[in-house]
C-alpha positions as CSV (number, residue, x, y, z in Angstrom):
1,M,25.9,178.8,108.2
2,S,25.9,176.3,110.9
3,P,23.7,173.2,110.2
4,D,22.7,173.3,113.9
5,A,21.9,177.0,114.3
6,A,20.2,178.7,111.4
7,D,20.1,182.5,111.5
8,T,22.7,182.6,114.2
9,R,24.2,186.0,114.9
10,V,27.7,186.1,116.5
11,A,29.1,189.3,118.0
12,L,32.8,189.7,117.6
13,P,33.9,192.9,119.4
14,D,37.6,193.6,119.2
15,V,38.3,190.3,117.4
16,L,41.1,190.4,114.8
17,P,39.7,189.9,111.3
18,R,42.2,187.2,110.3
19,E,44.7,184.8,111.8
20,P,47.8,186.6,113.2
21,R,51.0,185.5,111.5
22,K,54.5,185.5,112.7
23,G,55.9,189.0,112.2
24,D,52.6,190.7,112.2
25,G,53.5,192.8,115.2
26,V,50.2,192.4,117.0
27,D,49.8,195.0,119.7
28,P,49.0,193.1,123.0
29,S,47.1,196.1,124.3
30,S,44.5,195.6,121.5
31,A,44.3,191.9,121.9
32,V,40.9,190.3,122.2
33,S,39.7,189.8,125.7
34,E,36.0,188.8,125.1
35,I,34.0,186.7,122.7
36,H,30.2,187.2,122.7
37,I,27.7,184.5,121.6
38,H,24.2,185.8,121.1
39,A,22.4,182.7,120.1
40,P,22.4,179.0,121.0
41,G,24.2,176.7,118.5
42,R,27.6,175.2,117.7
43,Y,30.7,177.3,117.1
44,I,34.4,177.0,116.4
45,V,36.5,179.1,118.8
46,E,40.1,179.8,117.9
47,V,42.7,181.0,120.4
48,W,46.3,182.2,119.9
49,P,47.9,182.3,123.4
50,T,51.0,184.2,124.5
51,E,54.1,182.1,125.1
52,R,53.8,180.1,128.2
53,W,55.4,177.2,130.1
54,M,52.2,175.5,131.3
55,P,49.8,174.8,128.3
56,F,46.7,176.2,129.9
57,V,44.8,179.6,130.0
58,R,42.2,180.9,132.3
59,L,38.7,181.4,130.8
60,D,35.9,183.3,132.6
61,V,32.5,182.1,131.4
62,R,29.5,184.5,131.9
63,R,25.9,183.6,131.2
64,P,22.7,185.5,132.0
65,G,21.0,184.2,135.1
66,H,24.0,182.0,136.1
67,A,26.9,182.4,138.4
68,D,30.2,183.2,136.6
69,R,32.4,180.1,136.1
70,I,36.2,179.9,135.7
71,V,37.8,177.0,133.9
72,Y,41.3,176.4,132.8
73,V,41.5,175.3,129.2
74,P,44.4,173.6,127.3
75,V,46.2,175.5,124.6
76,T,49.0,175.2,122.0
77,T,50.4,178.0,119.9
78,R,47.0,177.9,118.1
79,T,44.1,175.9,119.4
80,S,40.6,175.4,118.0
81,Y,37.6,174.4,120.2
82,L,34.1,173.2,119.5
83,L,31.7,175.2,121.6
84,K,28.1,173.8,122.0
85,S,25.6,176.0,123.9
86,S,21.9,175.6,124.4
87,E,21.6,179.2,125.4
88,G,22.5,182.6,124.0
89,G,24.0,185.6,125.7
90,M,27.3,183.8,126.7
91,V,30.5,185.8,127.1
92,L,33.9,184.1,127.1
93,R,36.5,186.3,128.7
94,F,40.3,185.6,128.6
95,D,42.9,187.4,130.6
96,R,44.5,189.9,128.3
97,G,48.0,188.7,129.3
98,D,47.1,185.1,128.2
99,V,46.0,185.6,124.6
100,V,47.3,187.4,121.5
101,A,44.0,187.0,119.7
102,A,40.9,184.9,119.5
103,R,37.9,184.6,117.2
104,V,34.7,182.6,116.9
105,R,32.5,181.5,113.9
106,P,29.5,179.3,113.5
107,L,30.2,175.6,112.8
108,N,29.8,175.0,109.1
109,I,29.4,171.9,107.0
110,G,33.1,171.9,106.0
111,D,34.0,171.3,109.6
112,V,32.0,168.1,110.1
113,G,34.6,165.7,108.5
114,A,37.4,167.0,110.7
115,L,35.3,166.8,113.8
116,L,34.0,163.3,113.2
117,S,37.4,161.9,112.5
118,R,38.6,162.2,116.1
119,R,35.3,162.8,117.9
120,R,35.5,159.9,120.3
121,R,39.2,160.2,121.1
122,H,39.0,163.9,122.0
123,K,35.6,163.9,123.7
124,R,37.4,163.0,126.9
125,F,38.9,166.5,126.9
126,Q,35.6,168.3,127.1
127,L,35.1,171.1,129.6
128,P,31.6,171.8,131.0
129,L,31.0,175.5,131.0
130,G,27.7,175.2,132.8
131,R,24.4,173.5,132.1
132,G,23.9,173.0,128.4
133,A,27.3,174.5,127.5
134,V,30.5,172.4,126.6
135,L,33.9,173.4,125.2
136,Q,35.8,170.7,123.5
137,P,39.5,171.2,122.5
138,L,40.1,170.0,118.9
139,L,43.8,169.2,119.5
140,H,44.1,166.9,116.5
141,I,43.8,169.8,114.1
142,S,46.6,171.8,115.8
143,G,49.4,169.7,114.2
144,P,52.2,168.1,116.1
145,E,51.9,170.4,119.1
146,G,48.2,169.5,119.5
147,R,48.9,165.8,119.3
148,E,51.7,166.2,121.9
149,L,49.3,168.1,124.2
150,A,46.6,165.4,123.7
151,R,49.2,162.8,124.9
152,A,50.0,165.0,127.9
153,L,46.3,165.4,128.8
154,G,45.9,161.6,128.5
155,S,48.8,161.0,130.8
156,L,47.4,163.4,133.4
157,A,44.0,161.6,133.2
158,G,45.8,158.4,133.9
159,W,46.8,159.8,137.3
160,G,43.3,161.2,138.1
161,F,43.9,164.6,136.6
162,G,41.4,164.6,133.8
163,T,40.9,167.9,131.9
164,A,37.6,168.7,133.7
165,S,38.5,167.1,137.0
166,D,38.5,169.0,140.3
167,N,42.1,167.6,140.8
168,L,43.4,169.4,137.8
169,Q,41.1,172.5,137.8
170,K,41.9,173.3,141.4
171,T,45.6,172.7,140.9
172,L,45.6,175.1,138.0
173,S,43.6,177.7,140.0
174,R,46.2,177.6,142.7
175,H,49.0,177.8,140.0
176,F,47.4,180.9,138.4
177,N,46.0,182.6,141.5
178,G,48.0,181.5,144.5
179,P,46.5,180.2,147.7
180,Q,43.1,181.1,149.0
181,A,43.0,183.5,151.9
182,E,42.6,181.7,155.3
183,A,41.3,182.8,158.6
184,P,44.2,184.1,160.8
185,E,43.4,181.8,163.7
186,R,45.9,179.0,164.2
187,L,44.7,175.5,165.1
188,P,45.8,174.5,168.6
189,T,48.9,172.2,168.0
190,V,52.0,171.2,169.7
191,E,55.3,172.7,168.5
192,P,57.3,169.7,167.2
193,K,60.8,170.0,166.1
194,I,60.6,170.0,162.3
195,A,63.2,169.3,159.6
196,V,62.6,170.1,155.9
197,A,64.6,167.9,153.5
198,L,64.5,169.5,150.1
199,H,66.4,168.0,147.1
200,L,66.9,170.3,144.1
201,H,68.6,168.8,141.0
202,Y,67.0,171.8,139.2
203,P,68.1,174.9,141.2
204,D,65.7,177.1,139.1
205,L,62.8,175.7,141.2
206,W,64.1,177.2,144.4
207,P,61.9,180.4,144.2
208,E,58.8,178.2,144.1
209,F,59.8,176.3,147.3
210,E,61.1,179.5,148.9
211,A,57.7,181.2,148.7
212,L,55.9,178.1,150.0
213,L,58.2,177.5,152.9
214,E,58.1,181.1,154.0
215,A,54.3,181.0,154.1
216,T,54.2,178.0,156.5
217,G,54.7,180.2,159.5
218,R,56.6,177.4,161.3
219,Q,60.1,177.1,162.7
220,F,62.1,174.4,160.9
221,Q,65.6,173.4,160.0
222,L,66.2,173.3,156.3
223,F,68.4,170.6,154.8
224,L,68.9,171.5,151.1
225,T,70.7,168.9,148.9
226,L,72.1,169.6,145.5
227,T,73.9,167.7,142.8
228,R,76.4,170.5,141.9
229,P,77.8,173.5,143.8
230,D,75.9,176.7,143.3
231,A,77.3,179.7,145.3
232,A,74.6,182.1,144.2
233,L,71.8,179.8,145.3
234,A,73.5,179.0,148.6
235,Q,73.8,182.7,149.4
236,R,70.1,183.3,148.6
237,V,69.0,180.3,150.7
238,Q,71.1,181.4,153.7
239,A,69.8,184.9,153.4
240,R,66.2,183.7,153.6
241,F,66.7,180.8,156.0
242,P,69.8,181.4,158.2
243,G,71.2,178.2,159.5
244,A,70.1,176.1,156.5
245,E,72.5,173.2,155.8
246,I,73.4,172.8,152.1
247,T,75.1,169.6,151.0
248,V,76.2,168.6,147.5
249,Y,75.9,164.9,146.7
250,E,76.8,163.0,143.6
251,N,73.8,162.6,141.3
252,R,72.8,159.1,142.4
253,G,69.4,157.9,143.7
254,R,67.5,161.0,142.5
255,D,65.9,162.6,145.6
256,V,65.9,159.3,147.6
257,G,69.7,158.8,147.7
258,P,70.5,162.2,149.4
259,F,67.5,161.7,151.8
260,I,68.9,158.3,152.9
261,Q,72.4,159.9,153.4
262,L,71.0,162.6,155.7
263,L,69.2,159.9,157.7
264,R,72.3,157.7,157.7
265,E,74.5,160.6,158.9
266,G,72.1,161.3,161.8
267,K,71.0,164.8,160.5
268,F,67.4,164.0,161.4
269,D,68.0,162.6,164.9
270,P,67.1,165.8,166.8
271,F,63.7,166.2,165.1
272,D,60.2,164.9,165.6
273,L,58.8,165.4,162.1
274,I,60.5,165.5,158.7
275,C,58.9,167.0,155.6
276,K,60.5,165.5,152.5
277,L,60.3,167.5,149.3
278,H,62.0,167.7,145.9
279,G,62.0,169.7,142.7
280,K,60.4,167.0,140.6
281,K,60.5,167.5,136.8
282,S,59.7,164.9,134.2
283,G,61.4,166.0,131.0
284,Q,61.8,169.4,129.5
285,S,58.9,169.2,127.1
286,G,56.0,167.1,126.0
287,P,53.5,164.9,128.0
288,R,56.0,164.0,130.8
289,M,56.9,167.7,131.3
290,V,53.2,168.6,131.9
291,L,52.7,165.6,134.2
292,G,55.9,166.5,136.2
293,E,54.8,170.1,136.7
294,I,51.3,169.2,137.9
295,W,52.8,166.3,140.1
296,R,55.3,168.6,141.8
297,Q,52.9,171.5,142.4
298,V,50.1,169.3,143.7
299,S,52.4,167.5,146.1
300,A,53.9,170.7,147.4
301,F,50.5,172.4,147.7
302,D,49.1,169.4,149.7
303,L,52.1,169.4,152.1
304,I,53.3,173.0,152.5
305,G,50.7,174.9,150.5
306,S,49.8,177.4,153.3
307,R,50.1,177.9,157.0
308,G,46.7,176.2,157.4
309,V,47.8,173.1,155.5
310,V,50.8,172.7,157.7
311,D,48.8,173.3,160.9
312,R,46.3,170.6,159.9
313,I,49.0,168.1,159.2
314,I,50.7,168.7,162.5
315,A,47.4,168.6,164.3
316,N,46.7,165.3,162.6
317,F,50.0,163.9,164.0
318,E,49.1,165.3,167.4
319,R,45.7,163.7,167.5
320,S,46.8,160.3,166.1
321,P,50.1,159.1,167.7
322,D,49.9,156.0,165.5
323,T,50.0,158.0,162.3
324,Q,53.6,157.8,161.0
325,M,53.3,159.4,157.5
326,I,51.1,161.9,155.7
327,G,51.3,162.6,152.0
328,S,49.1,163.8,149.1
329,R,45.9,161.9,148.8
330,R,46.1,162.3,145.0
331,F,49.4,160.5,144.7
332,R,48.8,157.7,147.2
333,L,49.1,154.4,145.3
334,P,47.4,152.0,144.6
335,N,44.3,154.1,143.9
336,E,41.3,154.1,141.5
337,W,43.5,155.2,138.6
338,K,46.6,153.2,139.2
339,G,46.0,149.6,140.3
340,E,48.4,147.4,142.2
341,K,50.2,146.0,139.1
342,S,50.9,149.5,137.8
343,A,51.9,150.8,141.3
344,W,54.4,148.0,141.8
345,G,56.0,148.5,138.3
346,E,59.3,146.6,138.1
347,N,60.0,147.0,141.8
348,R,58.2,144.2,143.7
349,A,61.1,141.8,144.2
350,M,63.6,144.4,145.3
351,A,61.1,146.1,147.6
352,L,60.2,142.8,149.3
353,N,63.8,141.9,149.7
354,L,64.5,145.3,151.4
355,L,61.6,144.6,153.8
356,E,63.0,141.2,154.7
357,T,66.4,142.7,155.2
358,M,65.0,145.2,157.6
359,G,63.1,142.5,159.5
360,M,59.8,143.7,158.3
361,P,57.0,141.3,157.0
362,S,57.2,140.9,153.2
363,S,53.4,140.4,153.4
364,S,53.0,144.2,154.0
365,R,50.4,145.7,151.8
366,L,51.7,148.0,149.0
367,D,50.9,151.6,150.1
368,F,53.0,154.6,149.3
369,F,53.2,158.1,148.0
370,A,54.3,158.3,144.4
371,G,57.0,160.9,144.0
372,T,58.3,160.5,147.6
373,M,57.0,163.7,149.0
374,F,55.5,163.4,152.5
375,W,55.7,164.2,156.2
376,V,57.0,161.4,158.4
377,R,57.8,160.8,162.0
378,R,61.6,160.4,162.5
379,G,61.0,157.2,164.5
380,A,59.3,155.5,161.6
381,L,62.5,155.7,159.6
382,E,64.6,153.7,162.0
383,P,64.4,150.4,160.1
384,L,65.5,152.2,157.0
385,R,68.5,153.7,158.8
386,R,69.6,150.3,160.0
387,L,70.1,149.3,156.3
388,D,73.1,151.8,156.3
389,L,72.9,152.3,152.5
390,P,75.8,154.4,151.2
391,L,75.2,156.7,148.2
392,A,77.4,154.3,146.1
393,A,74.7,151.6,146.5
394,F,72.5,153.7,144.2
395,P,73.0,153.4,140.4
396,E,74.6,156.0,138.3
397,E,72.0,158.3,136.8
398,T,71.1,157.4,133.2
399,G,67.5,158.5,133.1
400,Q,66.0,155.3,134.5
401,Q,62.2,155.4,134.9
402,D,61.7,152.2,137.0
403,G,63.3,149.2,138.6
404,T,66.1,150.8,140.5
405,L,67.0,151.0,144.2
406,Q,65.4,154.4,144.5
407,H,62.2,153.2,142.9
408,A,62.0,150.3,145.3
409,L,62.7,152.5,148.3
410,E,60.0,154.9,147.1
411,R,57.5,152.0,147.8
412,V,59.3,150.8,151.0
413,L,59.1,154.2,152.6
414,G,55.3,153.9,152.8
415,M,55.2,150.2,153.6
416,I,57.3,150.5,156.8
417,C,54.8,152.8,158.3
418,T,52.0,151.2,160.3
419,K,49.5,154.0,159.7
420,I,49.3,156.6,157.0
421,G,47.4,159.9,156.7
422,V,46.5,161.6,153.5
423,A,46.2,165.3,152.9
424,S,45.3,167.8,150.3
425,D,45.1,171.5,150.1
426,G,42.2,172.0,152.5
427,D,41.2,168.3,153.0
428,M,42.6,165.5,155.1
429,T,41.6,162.0,156.2
430,T,43.5,159.1,157.8
431,D,43.5,155.4,156.8
432,S,45.1,152.6,158.8
433,R,47.1,149.7,157.4
434,E,44.2,147.4,158.2
435,A,41.7,149.3,156.1
436,D,40.5,147.8,152.8
437,P,42.9,148.5,150.0
438,I,42.1,151.2,147.5
439,G,41.4,150.5,143.8
């Protein structure tokens, strides 16, 4: 019996009577899809998800007299949550393909010690389900996987993607559901000559970019750079985008090295605008993997997420001839989550030296798009082209996370632009170099 909810009655339709164990052979067609809560109080909800790459599931929250609410909640192989509700009649509905089983029970006195031991640390992962209702993941009782997921969520929060934030929730909505439908009318824009420079060290990400690029509805020249030959991929790319140029470079400089080589070789000279993208990953598992997945998807959605997104970016360039670069608002640094010291990392001296070498003022304010994904005018890159950096100038790949030539150039690419615009999937503003710094 819950110490907070005497005489609470909990309806458990279709809920499995015990924890499913490995080898039980649970039939997915009979898996729980709904949990019903009849009375206000505090409950422990347990969820066993299906195997998944991204550690989140979609939860549809239904309450009498309120609009339905959809939230995306973190999960491990088995996750417990503390549910607090001031009202009864709540229904929690999972997509059948997302869960093997779930169950709910009233909070009891035996749970209190485990809850209090990590109460403050894990309170930051709370998810509001509506007025008077909160779901809090209890990741610390999910073992090593839960602790790893907690670190991943903490890392995301450090970039402005807290568990309940619009940044993360909207990104996961797009990940699960695809883009929202848009009106068919195209914004009046010019038809600039566009180059798309896509670097893929991980060829398995091509289908993700293929779908996004197809949906832009624009003519462009695709320059695809790889770190190893891949005949099957080349055939698929050419079939979908005839005329695409595919180049294999030695694995130096991550995505920046190959981009600089295309610039240096004059590949971008015939074009007005260049969209720079890459298949960013940050590790194969753990906190960095989750951050890398969100980082890549957010940047891609904000830059080529739909025809409307691309139209708005091009219209922004058309309206503002001084705007030289547009990138994701959520990864423009410094910002309210990453101050100047964090944004510089170990790259200040090298970046300032590069600026001086290009004849640019070393007093330029730090302002760049972390992850080096953006739209840029070809003319803005001319100082960088004059550096004439060969691929051999970049260090051999050893998993470096900071302090290399590519990290310094990541910052310089934004700093050589006199005016930068920021975009997100459905939102865009511009900010001049003279504006007050962020954060």
